[in-house]
N, CA, C and O atoms as a GROMACS GRO file, in nm:
protein
  312
    1MET      N    1  -8.194   3.200   4.197
    1MET     CA    2  -8.187   3.063   4.151
    1MET      C    3  -8.044   3.033   4.107
    1MET      O    4  -7.982   3.114   4.037
    2SER      N    5  -7.990   2.920   4.147
    2SER     CA    6  -7.852   2.885   4.113
    2SER      C    7  -7.843   2.836   3.968
    2SER      O    8  -7.945   2.807   3.905
    3VAL      N    9  -7.723   2.827   3.917
    3VAL     CA   10  -7.700   2.778   3.782
    3VAL      C   11  -7.752   2.635   3.768
    3VAL      O   12  -7.817   2.602   3.669
    4SER      N   13  -7.726   2.552   3.866
    4SER     CA   14  -7.773   2.413   3.863
    4SER      C   15  -7.925   2.407   3.859
    4SER      O   16  -7.983   2.327   3.784
    5GLU      N   17  -7.989   2.490   3.937
    5GLU     CA   18  -8.136   2.492   3.939
    5GLU      C   19  -8.192   2.541   3.805
    5GLU      O   20  -8.292   2.488   3.756
    6LEU      N   21  -8.127   2.641   3.747
    6LEU     CA   22  -8.170   2.690   3.616
    6LEU      C   23  -8.156   2.582   3.510
    6LEU      O   24  -8.246   2.562   3.429
    7LYS      N   25  -8.044   2.512   3.510
    7LYS     CA   26  -8.022   2.405   3.413
    7LYS      C   27  -8.129   2.297   3.427
    7LYS      O   28  -8.183   2.249   3.327
    8LEU      N   29  -8.160   2.259   3.548
    8LEU     CA   30  -8.261   2.157   3.573
    8LEU      C   31  -8.398   2.203   3.524
    8LEU      O   32  -8.471   2.126   3.462
    9GLU      N   33  -8.431   2.327   3.550
    9GLU     CA   34  -8.559   2.381   3.503
    9GLU      C   35  -8.566   2.381   3.351
    9GLU      O   36  -8.668   2.346   3.293
   10ILE      N   37  -8.456   2.419   3.288
   10ILE     CA   38  -8.451   2.420   3.141
   10ILE      C   39  -8.469   2.278   3.088
   10ILE      O   40  -8.547   2.256   2.995
   11ILE      N   41  -8.398   2.184   3.145
   11ILE     CA   42  -8.409   2.044   3.101
   11ILE      C   43  -8.553   1.995   3.114
   11ILE      O   44  -8.606   1.933   3.022
   12ASN      N   45  -8.615   2.023   3.226
   12ASN     CA   46  -8.754   1.980   3.249
   12ASN      C   47  -8.849   2.042   3.147
   12ASN      O   48  -8.939   1.974   3.096
   13LYS      N   49  -8.830   2.168   3.118
   13LYS     CA   50  -8.918   2.235   3.022
   13LYS      C   51  -8.894   2.184   2.880
   13LYS      O   52  -8.989   2.162   2.805
   14VAL      N   53  -8.767   2.165   2.843
   14VAL     CA   54  -8.734   2.119   2.708
   14VAL      C   55  -8.790   1.979   2.683
   14VAL      O   56  -8.839   1.951   2.574
   15THR      N   57  -8.782   1.892   2.782
   15THR     CA   58  -8.831   1.756   2.763
   15THR      C   59  -8.982   1.752   2.740
   15THR      O   60  -9.034   1.654   2.688
   16SER      N   61  -9.054   1.858   2.778
   16SER     CA   62  -9.199   1.860   2.757
   16SER      C   63  -9.239   1.924   2.624
   16SER      O   64  -9.357   1.923   2.589
   17ILE      N   65  -9.143   1.979   2.551
   17ILE     CA   66  -9.173   2.046   2.423
   17ILE      C   67  -9.182   1.942   2.312
   17ILE      O   68  -9.094   1.857   2.298
   18SER      N   69  -9.287   1.950   2.234
   18SER     CA   70  -9.302   1.858   2.121
   18SER      C   71  -9.296   1.931   1.987
   18SER      O   72  -9.291   1.867   1.882
   19ASP      N   73  -9.297   2.063   1.989
   19ASP     CA   74  -9.291   2.142   1.866
   19ASP      C   75  -9.149   2.141   1.811
   19ASP      O   76  -9.056   2.192   1.873
   20GLU      N   77  -9.134   2.080   1.694
   20GLU     CA   78  -9.001   2.065   1.634
   20GLU      C   79  -8.934   2.199   1.606
   20GLU      O   80  -8.813   2.213   1.624
   21LYS      N   81  -9.011   2.298   1.562
   21LYS     CA   82  -8.956   2.431   1.531
   21LYS      C   83  -8.896   2.494   1.656
   21LYS      O   84  -8.787   2.552   1.651
   22ILE      N   85  -8.965   2.484   1.767
   22ILE     CA   86  -8.914   2.540   1.892
   22ILE      C   87  -8.786   2.469   1.934
   22ILE      O   88  -8.690   2.533   1.977
   23LEU      N   89  -8.784   2.338   1.921
   23LEU     CA   90  -8.664   2.261   1.957
   23LEU      C   91  -8.546   2.298   1.866
   23LEU      O   92  -8.433   2.308   1.912
   24GLU      N   93  -8.574   2.317   1.737
   24GLU     CA   94  -8.468   2.361   1.645
   24GLU      C   95  -8.415   2.498   1.685
   24GLU      O   96  -8.294   2.522   1.680
   25ASP      N   97  -8.504   2.588   1.724
   25ASP     CA   98  -8.462   2.721   1.768
   25ASP      C   99  -8.376   2.713   1.893
   25ASP      O  100  -8.278   2.785   1.907
   26ILE      N  101  -8.413   2.625   1.984
   26ILE     CA  102  -8.337   2.609   2.108
   26ILE      C  103  -8.197   2.557   2.077
   26ILE      O  104  -8.098   2.610   2.128
   27ILE      N  105  -8.187   2.455   1.992
   27ILE     CA  106  -8.055   2.400   1.961
   27ILE      C  107  -7.970   2.501   1.885
   27ILE      O  108  -7.849   2.506   1.904
   28ARG      N  109  -8.034   2.582   1.798
   28ARG     CA  110  -7.960   2.687   1.727
   28ARG      C  111  -7.904   2.789   1.826
   28ARG      O  112  -7.789   2.832   1.812
   29LEU      N  113  -7.983   2.826   1.923
   29LEU     CA  114  -7.939   2.921   2.027
   29LEU      C  115  -7.824   2.862   2.108
   29LEU      O  116  -7.725   2.932   2.135
   30ILE      N  117  -7.835   2.737   2.145
   30ILE     CA  118  -7.728   2.671   2.222
   30ILE      C  119  -7.601   2.664   2.140
   30ILE      O  120  -7.492   2.687   2.192
   31ASN      N  121  -7.613   2.631   2.012
   31ASN     CA  122  -7.495   2.622   1.925
   31ASN      C  123  -7.429   2.758   1.906
   31ASN      O  124  -7.306   2.766   1.900
   32GLN      N  125  -7.508   2.864   1.898
   32GLN     CA  126  -7.451   2.998   1.886
   32GLN      C  127  -7.373   3.034   2.011
   32GLN      O  128  -7.265   3.091   2.002
   33GLU      N  129  -7.427   3.000   2.126
   33GLU     CA  130  -7.359   3.029   2.252
   33GLU      C  131  -7.226   2.953   2.258
   33GLU      O  132  -7.125   3.008   2.301
   34SER      N  133  -7.227   2.828   2.215
   34SER     CA  134  -7.105   2.747   2.215
   34SER      C  135  -7.001   2.806   2.121
   34SER      O  136  -6.882   2.809   2.152
   35ALA      N  137  -7.046   2.855   2.006
   35ALA     CA  138  -6.954   2.914   1.909
   35ALA      C  139  -6.892   3.042   1.964
   35ALA      O  140  -6.776   3.072   1.936
   36MET      N  141  -6.969   3.118   2.043
   36MET     CA  142  -6.918   3.243   2.099
   36MET      C  143  -6.816   3.217   2.209
   36MET      O  144  -6.731   3.301   2.237
   37ASP      N  145  -6.824   3.099   2.271
   37ASP     CA  146  -6.730   3.066   2.378
   37ASP      C  147  -6.590   3.037   2.325
   37ASP      O  148  -6.492   3.046   2.399
   38GLN      N  149  -6.582   3.002   2.198
   38GLN     CA  150  -6.452   2.968   2.141
   38GLN      C  151  -6.376   3.097   2.110
   38GLN      O  152  -6.426   3.184   2.039
   39THR      N  153  -6.258   3.107   2.163
   39THR     CA  154  -6.175   3.224   2.143
   39THR      C  155  -6.078   3.198   2.029
   39THR      O  156  -6.009   3.096   2.027
   40TYR      N  157  -6.073   3.291   1.935
   40TYR     CA  158  -5.979   3.278   1.825
   40TYR      C  159  -5.842   3.321   1.873
   40TYR      O  160  -5.825   3.430   1.928
   41LYS      N  161  -5.744   3.236   1.852
   41LYS     CA  162  -5.606   3.266   1.891
   41LYS      C  163  -5.530   3.317   1.768
   41LYS      O  164  -5.521   3.250   1.666
   42LEU      N  165  -5.476   3.438   1.782
   42LEU     CA  166  -5.398   3.495   1.673
   42LEU      C  167  -5.262   3.428   1.664
   42LEU      O  168  -5.200   3.395   1.765
   43THR      N  169  -5.217   3.410   1.541
   43THR     CA  170  -5.080   3.363   1.522
   43THR      C  171  -4.985   3.479   1.547
   43THR      O  172  -5.027   3.594   1.556
   44GLU      N  173  -4.858   3.449   1.558
   44GLU     CA  174  -4.758   3.554   1.577
   44GLU      C  175  -4.762   3.653   1.460
   44GLU      O  176  -4.752   3.774   1.479
   45GLU      N  177  -4.777   3.600   1.339
   45GLU     CA  178  -4.783   3.684   1.219
   45GLU      C  179  -4.906   3.775   1.223
   45GLU      O  180  -4.896   3.893   1.188
   46GLU      N  181  -5.019   3.722   1.266
   46GLU     CA  182  -5.140   3.804   1.276
   46GLU      C  183  -5.126   3.911   1.383
   46GLU      O  184  -5.168   4.025   1.363
   47ARG      N  185  -5.065   3.877   1.496
   47ARG     CA  186  -5.042   3.977   1.602
   47ARG      C  187  -4.951   4.088   1.551
   47ARG      O  188  -4.974   4.206   1.578
   48ASP      N  189  -4.848   4.051   1.476
   48ASP     CA  190  -4.757   4.151   1.419
   48ASP      C  191  -4.832   4.243   1.323
   48ASP      O  192  -4.810   4.365   1.323
   49ALA      N  193  -4.920   4.185   1.240
   49ALA     CA  194  -4.995   4.265   1.144
   49ALA      C  195  -5.089   4.362   1.215
   49ALA      O  196  -5.103   4.477   1.174
   50VAL      N  197  -5.154   4.316   1.321
   50VAL     CA  198  -5.241   4.403   1.400
   50VAL      C  199  -5.159   4.516   1.463
   50VAL      O  200  -5.200   4.632   1.461
   51GLN      N  201  -5.045   4.481   1.518
   51GLN     CA  202  -4.959   4.582   1.580
   51GLN      C  203  -4.914   4.686   1.478
   51GLN      O  204  -4.912   4.806   1.508
   52MET      N  205  -4.878   4.640   1.358
   52MET     CA  206  -4.838   4.735   1.252
   52MET      C  207  -4.953   4.827   1.216
   52MET      O  208  -4.933   4.947   1.195
   53GLY      N  209  -5.074   4.772   1.210
   53GLY     CA  210  -5.192   4.853   1.180
   53GLY      C  211  -5.217   4.958   1.287
   53GLY      O  212  -5.249   5.073   1.256
   54LEU      N  213  -5.203   4.919   1.412
   54LEU     CA  214  -5.221   5.015   1.522
   54LEU      C  215  -5.115   5.124   1.517
   54LEU      O  216  -5.145   5.240   1.544
   55GLU      N  217  -4.994   5.087   1.483
   55GLU     CA  218  -4.887   5.187   1.470
   55GLU      C  219  -4.915   5.283   1.355
   55GLU      O  220  -4.892   5.403   1.366
   56ASP      N  221  -4.967   5.228   1.243
   56ASP     CA  222  -5.003   5.314   1.130
   56ASP      C  223  -5.110   5.416   1.171
   56ASP      O  224  -5.100   5.533   1.135
   57VAL      N  225  -5.209   5.371   1.246
   57VAL     CA  226  -5.314   5.462   1.291
   57VAL      C  227  -5.254   5.569   1.382
   57VAL      O  228  -5.284   5.688   1.366
   58ALA      N  229  -5.170   5.528   1.475
   58ALA     CA  230  -5.108   5.623   1.567
   58ALA      C  231  -5.024   5.725   1.492
   58ALA      O  232  -5.015   5.841   1.532
   59ASP      N  233  -4.960   5.682   1.382
   59ASP     CA  234  -4.875   5.770   1.302
   59ASP      C  235  -4.954   5.852   1.200
   59ASP      O  236  -4.897   5.936   1.129
   60GLY      N  237  -5.085   5.829   1.193
   60GLY     CA  238  -5.167   5.903   1.098
   60GLY      C  239  -5.164   5.850   0.957
   60GLY      O  240  -5.209   5.917   0.864
   61ASN      N  241  -5.112   5.730   0.939
   61ASN     CA  242  -5.106   5.669   0.805
   61ASN      C  243  -5.241   5.603   0.775
   61ASN      O  244  -5.257   5.482   0.790
   62LEU      N  245  -5.335   5.685   0.732
   62LEU     CA  246  -5.472   5.640   0.710
   62LEU      C  247  -5.516   5.671   0.569
   62LEU      O  248  -5.462   5.761   0.504
   63HIS      N  249  -5.616   5.597   0.522
   63HIS     CA  250  -5.680   5.623   0.393
   63HIS      C  251  -5.830   5.627   0.417
   63HIS      O  252  -5.883   5.555   0.501
   64SER      N  253  -5.898   5.712   0.342
   64SER     CA  254  -6.044   5.714   0.349
   64SER      C  255  -6.098   5.586   0.287
   64SER      O  256  -6.027   5.516   0.215
   65SER      N  257  -6.222   5.555   0.314
   65SER     CA  258  -6.285   5.437   0.254
   65SER      C  259  -6.283   5.447   0.102
   65SER      O  260  -6.256   5.348   0.034
   66GLU      N  261  -6.310   5.565   0.051
   66GLU     CA  262  -6.311   5.585  -0.094
   66GLU      C  263  -6.173   5.564  -0.153
   66GLU      O  264  -6.158   5.500  -0.257
   67SER      N  265  -6.070   5.617  -0.086
   67SER     CA  266  -5.933   5.600  -0.132
   67SER      C  267  -5.893   5.452  -0.129
   67SER      O  268  -5.831   5.403  -0.223
   68ALA      N  269  -5.929   5.383  -0.022
   68ALA     CA  270  -5.897   5.240  -0.011
   68ALA      C  271  -5.968   5.160  -0.119
   68ALA      O  272  -5.912   5.067  -0.176
   69LYS      N  273  -6.093   5.196  -0.147
   69LYS     CA  274  -6.169   5.128  -0.252
   69LYS      C  275  -6.101   5.147  -0.387
   69LYS      O  276  -6.088   5.052  -0.464
   70ASN      N  277  -6.058   5.269  -0.416
   70ASN     CA  278  -5.990   5.298  -0.542
   70ASN      C  279  -5.858   5.221  -0.553
   70ASN      O  280  -5.826   5.166  -0.658
   71MET      N  281  -5.782   5.216  -0.443
   71MET     CA  282  -5.655   5.141  -0.445
   71MET      C  283  -5.681   4.993  -0.469
   71MET      O  284  -5.607   4.929  -0.544
   72LEU      N  285  -5.784   4.938  -0.408
   72LEU     CA  286  -5.817   4.798  -0.426
   72LEU      C  287  -5.859   4.770  -0.570
   72LEU      O  288  -5.818   4.669  -0.628
   73GLU      N  289  -5.940   4.857  -0.627
   73GLU     CA  290  -5.981   4.840  -0.766
   73GLU      C  291  -5.860   4.842  -0.859
   73GLU      O  292  -5.852   4.761  -0.952
   74GLU      N  293  -5.767   4.932  -0.836
   74GLU     CA  294  -5.646   4.938  -0.917
   74GLU      C  295  -5.562   4.811  -0.901
   74GLU      O  296  -5.507   4.759  -0.998
   75TRP      N  297  -5.552   4.763  -0.779
   75TRP     CA  298  -5.473   4.643  -0.751
   75TRP      C  299  -5.536   4.522  -0.820
   75TRP      O  300  -5.464   4.436  -0.872
   76LEU      N  301  -5.669   4.514  -0.820
   76LEU     CA  302  -5.738   4.401  -0.882
   76LEU      C  303  -5.726   4.400  -1.034
   76LEU      O  304  -5.738   4.294  -1.096
   77LYS      N  305  -5.702   4.516  -1.094
   77LYS     CA  306  -5.687   4.526  -1.240
   77LYS      C  307  -5.555   4.465  -1.286
   77LYS      O  308  -5.543   4.427  -1.402
   78LYS      N  309  -5.458   4.457  -1.197
   78LYS     CA  310  -5.324   4.409  -1.236
   78LYS      C  311  -5.321   4.260  -1.254
   78LYS      O  312  -5.216   4.204  -1.286
   0.00000   0.00000   0.00000
């Protein structure tokens, strides 16, 4: 079945639905799909930060989750 045929079938079936809950679920699903289609574009600063993070990983500059949690707690106390 082609995309056009699928769309037509969906339209025909949706127009026959009278259950509001089902229609709300359908629109929620459609909205989620639309949101997933949007690609987030990184700024130059964000790309640089990601690159620095990847370099840190490659260089072995890592902290455990526990260590990072402790550093964050200390930073928040200041």
